[in-house]
N, C-alpha and C positions, 0 to 999 in steps of 0.2 A: 563365407566361402572359402574352403581350403584350395588355395591353388597353388602356395608356395611351396612347389616340394622339386627337391634337387635332382634333373635329369627330366622334368616335366618342364615343355613351354608353354606358356598360358597363352593362347591364340584369340579364343573370344567364347561365345556361346554358343551350344546348338539350336539352331532356328526352331526344331520343332521341341525338343524336350527344355531347352535353356540352361540344360545343363554345362559346365565350363567344357572345353576343348581342351586337354592337356596332351600335347604333341610330345611323345618320346623323344628326346633330341638325340638316341643313340640311333634313332632311323634315319639322320640326315646323314652317315656316313654312306648312305646311297644315292645320295644326292639327291636333290627338288626341282621344281618348277612351276615359277607363278607366273599365269598369263592372265590379261585383263586389259580391256580397252581404258582409254583415256577416262578419267573419272571413275572407273570402277573401284577404287579403293586399294590398288595395286602398293601403291607406295606407302601407305597405311601398314597394311601387312607386313612389308618386307622391313621397313622401321620399327614394328613390334617384336617380329623375329628375331634381328638382331641387338634388343634389348632385353630380352629373354636370354639370348647366348651370354651376354654379358652381365647381367647378374648370376649367373649361373656358372661366372668365372670362365666361360667362352671366349678367347680372343677372336677377333673377326678382322679381317681385310675387305672392305667392301668399295667395287669400282662403281663409280657414279657418272656415267656420260651425260646426266641430265641436269646435273645441280641441287637433287633434293636433298640428300642425303647429310648435308652440312646441318640439316634441323636437328639430327643426333644430338649435338653438341648445345639445343636450346632447353636446356631443364632447370626448371624454377622451382626449388623444393619448397619457397614460402608462397607461391601460387598468386602473387600480388601483382598489382597493377605496375607497380614501380619496377618489378622484375621484366614484364612482358613489354614495356613502352619502348624501350632502345630498341627492339628487334619485331615490333607489327611494321607490316607493310604497310608506308603511307598510300599507297594506292588504293589498298584496301579501303583505308579509313575515310577516304575520298569517296570511295563508293556509296560507302555507308554513310554519307554525309555528316560527319564526326570528327570533330579535331581529334588528332593523336592521343591527346590524354585519355578522353571519355573511351575513344576505340578499344585502348589498351587494358581500362577498368572490365570492358564488356569481354574483352579475350580471357581477362584472368578468371573472370565469374564462369564462362564456358566452360574454360578448360577445368577448374573445380568440379564444375556439376557433371560435367563428359566423365571424368575420372571415376568420382562418386558412384555414378550409375553402372561402373565396371568393377564396383567394389575395390576400387586402387585411390590412394590418399598421397597426401606430401610426403609419407614415410616411406613411399616405393621409389619415389622418384630419388629420393636422397640415397635409398638403397642402389639405385641402378647409378649413380653419380659416384658412387664410393666404390663400386666392385671394377671399375673399368675406367682407362683414361681415354677421352674420345679425342681424336687429333683428326684436323681436316687438313689433307695435304694436298697443295697445289702443282703439279709438275710443271717444270719450264715458267713459273711464276711465283712471285713472292706475296701475293697476295694472302694465301694461306701458310701453312709451314712448308717450305721449300723442300724438295727430295731430289738428291744427287743421284744422276745415273750412271756415274764414274765406273762404280761396283760392277754392275751389267754387262762391260766389257772385259772383266775379268776373268781369271781360271775359275770353272766351275767348281764346287764340290768335288771330294774323292769319288762319292757314290756315285754322281756323274760322268767322272772321266772313265772310272772304269767301262761304262758302257759307250761302246764307239755309236751307236746308233743315236743314243741322246746326246753326245757331242756334235756330230752333224745335223741334228735336228735344231740344236740352239743355236749352233753357228750359221746356221739356214735361216732362222727366224729373226736372228740380230742385223744378216744382210740385208735380208729384205725392207728391216724397218729402217735402216740407215739409208738405204738407196731414196726409199719413200721419203723420208724427210728432206733428201738431197733434190727430188722432184724428178727420181728415175725410176723407172718400171723395173720392180722386184721381181721379174720372172728367174726362177732358179737356173734357166737355162742360158740366160746372158751372161757374157763374160765377166761384167761387175760383178755380178752375183758371186760367180764361180771363184773369182780372186779374191774377195772379202770374206767369202766363207772358207777358204782356203787358206789364209791368212789366220784369221781368227782360231780355227781349229788347230792348227801348226803349233801357234803359240800357247793355246791352252794345255794340248798335249806335253808339250815342253815344260808344263807350270809357269809360265809367263804371263803377267795380266797385261792388258792393253788400256790404252786412253784412245780417244779419237785424234789428238795429235800424233800419237805413235802411230797409228793406223794409218793414217795421211801419210806418214813418213815410209812406211813400207809398203803401200801402193806404187810410191814413187821408185823405191828401191827396194822390192822384194827379198826377203831373205831363203829365196829359194829359186832352183834354176829350172827345175819343169813343173807344168800343170797338167797331169795323164801324162801323155808319153810327146807330149811338144813342150821346145825351150819357151821359157818364159815370153823371150822378146817376140818370137813368131805366135803365140797364144793373144799377146797384148802389148802390141809395141809401147815403146815407152812414152811415145809422143801421145797416145790415146790413155795412156796410164793419167799423165799429167794431167790431163783434161777431167778425168774422174778426181783426182788430188784435189782439184781446182774447185770442184762442184763441193767436194767435202769441205775442204777448207773455207768458201763462203757460206756453210752451216754452221762452221767453229767461228767465223769469226762475225759473224750477224748480231748485232747487239744486245738481242734477246736471248742470245744462246748461253749466255753465263749462267743466267737463273734455274739451266738445266744443270748445272754444274755445283749447285750451292745447298746447303741444306742436309738433312738426316742422310745417310745411306740408305741405297735400295736394298735392306737388309732385311729379310724375313722375317726372322728372330726377334729385331728389335721392332718390328712394325706389329709384330705378334703380343710383344711385353716391353713396358717402359722400364728405365734404368731402376726400379724399383723391386720390376720383377711381376707387377700390377698387371693384368690382363688390358688389351689397347683394341680398342674400336678405331681402327686406322682406315680414314675415309679420304679415295683418291680421287678426287675431284677434278674432271676432265671437262669437263663442259666448257672450259674458255680457250680448250686448241681446236685446231683445226682438224681436218678428218686425216690426215696423213700424220700429226703429231700425235695424235691419241692413238691411232693403231701402233706407231711405235712404242708409246710408252705401255700401253697394255700388253703388248706381247712380251716385252721385256719384263714386265713385272711377271706375269704367267709362267715364263720361263725360269724366273727366279725361284716360283713358289715350286715348280717342278724339281729343279734343284733340293728346295727346302726337302721336301714330300720323301725325296729318296733317300735323305740322310735321317729318317725317323724310324724307330721301333714301331712293329707294329702293334694295333690295338685295336679292341672292337668300340670303346666309347668315342664319344664325339672329342678330339683333342681341340681343334680349331675350325674355323668356318671363314669359307672365300664366298663373298654376295657379290653378283653383277647383275644390277640395277636395271639396263637397258642391253640386252644381249645382241640387240639387231645389227647386222652387219659384222659381227665379231665370229659368229658361228652359224654360217649361211650354207645351204643344201648342196652347192653346186660348186663354188669359188672356194679358193683354200688361201685365205689372207693370214698374213701373220701370226693371229691371234686364236686360229682355228688348230693348229696340230699341238701348240700345249693345251689348251683347253679341251681336247679328246683324250689328252694324255690323263689328264686330272681325273675327267669323268672317267675312263676306263680302271684308273690303279690309285687314286687317291684313298679308297674306301679303308685300303690295308694300313694304313698309317692313322686314321681316323680323321681325316681331312674332308668335312663336308663342304660340296660345291652346289649352291643352289645360285640359278640364274632366272631373271624377270624380263618380260617382255609382252610387247600390245602386239604385236605382229607374229602370230604363231606361223604364219605361211611362209615366212619368209625364216626357219629355222631349222637345222640340219635334224629331222626326227630319229634318224640311226644313230645319232650321237644320243639323243638326249631318252632313248629306251633303256640307257644306264641309269636314269631317273628313277628313284622308287617312290618317290611323294610327289602329286601336281597338285596345285591349289589353284584352282581354274573361276574366275570370275566373268564378268559380262564381257561376250565376246560382240564385234561389230556385224560379223558375216556368217551366213550358212557354211561358205568355204572355211572362216578360220576355225569353224566349230568341228568341220571336219577332220581338216587336218589334226585338232587337237586331241580329238577321239580315236586317229590313225596312231597318233603317238603315244596316248594312254595304253592301244592294245600292243603295241610293240613294246612297252613296258612290262606289262602285264604276262604276255609270252614270255618273255627273258626271264621273269620271275618264278614261271610256271605255276601264275595265279589265274583266277578265272577273270572272266570280264563280261560286264552284262551291257554291250555299246547301247541299246534301245532305251533300257533305264536312265542309263548316264548322260543320252541324247536330252530326254524327259528333263532330266535333272537341270542341267545346263542351260535350258531354254527360258527357266523359271527364276534365273537369278536377280535380285536388284542390287542397287548400290550397297559396297560394303560386305555383300556376302558371297561369299567361296565355297566350291565343292572340294573337299579335300579327299583325294583319293590315293590310299597308301598300298602298296603291296604286300605292308607288314599288318594289315588289317582288314577283317572278313568285308566290310562292308565300308563305301563311302560316307562322308559326314557332311552336310550342309549348315555351316555357321558362320555367324557375324562376327566380324573382326572386334577385337576389344578396343578401348581409346588407348592413343600411345601416350607415354610419359613424356614424351620430347614434343615441343609446341611445332605444329606443322604447319610454317608460315609459307613454304615454298621456296625458290631459287634464292640465295643469297646473292647480292651483289658482291664486285669487288672490294668496296669501300666497308662493307660489312664483313667480309671474309678477316680483312685486316684489323677491324675492330675486333671479331671474335678471336683471332691471333694474339692480339693483345690481352683480352683478357683471360685468356687460357695461360698466358706468359705470366699475369700478375698472380694468377690463382697458385702456379708451382714455384714462386718467387717464396724464399725462406723472408721470416720476418725478423728484421734485425733486431738484436739484443736491445734492451732498455736502458 
């Protein structure tokens, strides 16, 4: 089977003809959506998509609220039991009533047979491993590779500073995230929010970087005399500013906060390419964070991506991929959390710079479908309810209308009702008709979420692999 062609992603086989489904990667610059209930095979499809991007030299940032995507680092080109054994899930071995060693042998055999069925082998695993560096980041934790948020309060790139609306949007998002982590309502009308956003935007326009410690000092002693038409003291008295500074200082002084300041910088260029210039798959594992911390980090990351996007030259090819494994709660239809404005900006504008955005979810009724009308590719798996199916069809109809394409709602409704596990309906505005396909076997070992000690083990293995060999 000739599927190894540059610019074409091998996603699986057509259910009707058994022909390989080769997706044109350039179509992803109009973004994509993956929808499917638990057990539909959505994670396997997403992992396969990321693997194909990496093999083609396309760097990826993958936001992972569930904890499944570190599996991308579990690649075993020897397909031996010894490679699988440290990573098999002991609970799975117990359920199979087998010792771990025997279960690892069975998993290795299963993976080898699965790959062979899809015309893949050990050489393709090795090709994926050598094409890109897979790094699992754990913000706020040293379980995986830590990542520092200090840069996120620094002055944005000149391309952002030249746009007052972008500066205001970025400052609003940072203020909302900071207040959320401090346990305060991030409503844009609150004076706490207005003060923080004003301090941030003023510093950035002056070319000054901020960190949290400096920002706390400026809350107590603002380097400005007025906010709007009111004196600072009248708008926000010093005793109340002290209370806000104390709340923020509590966050800074918390024993676990030091982990937010360690590790690689939150720099998009470095997340897309390693020090040698090799493409990187940067998995942002945020499953260990609470809801407030998760929203804080994701919003900061998305704003950094927006800033990176503004500095890129235009292209019609896929330059990089942003994958969001479970977007539920981050792009709701009514509310406006800090993650939503930058994500909307990316969905509307990232196409021009060759950045593809793919979002996945099992809860289609909880997504902003007006925003997703900007997506030209939909990959639809099994859905839980008729309500889910109706909302997906509404979104598809909006996307087709935005692209000026035809839309056969009745035919798509019928196809969606017949999908099996690991079977997806691929609807693209770039193609004449939808395709129903079964997803290929992944090169990565899908063993499920890794525990913190396993993430540490993975980080150690990655460090050992990149450590130079001492001279003889």
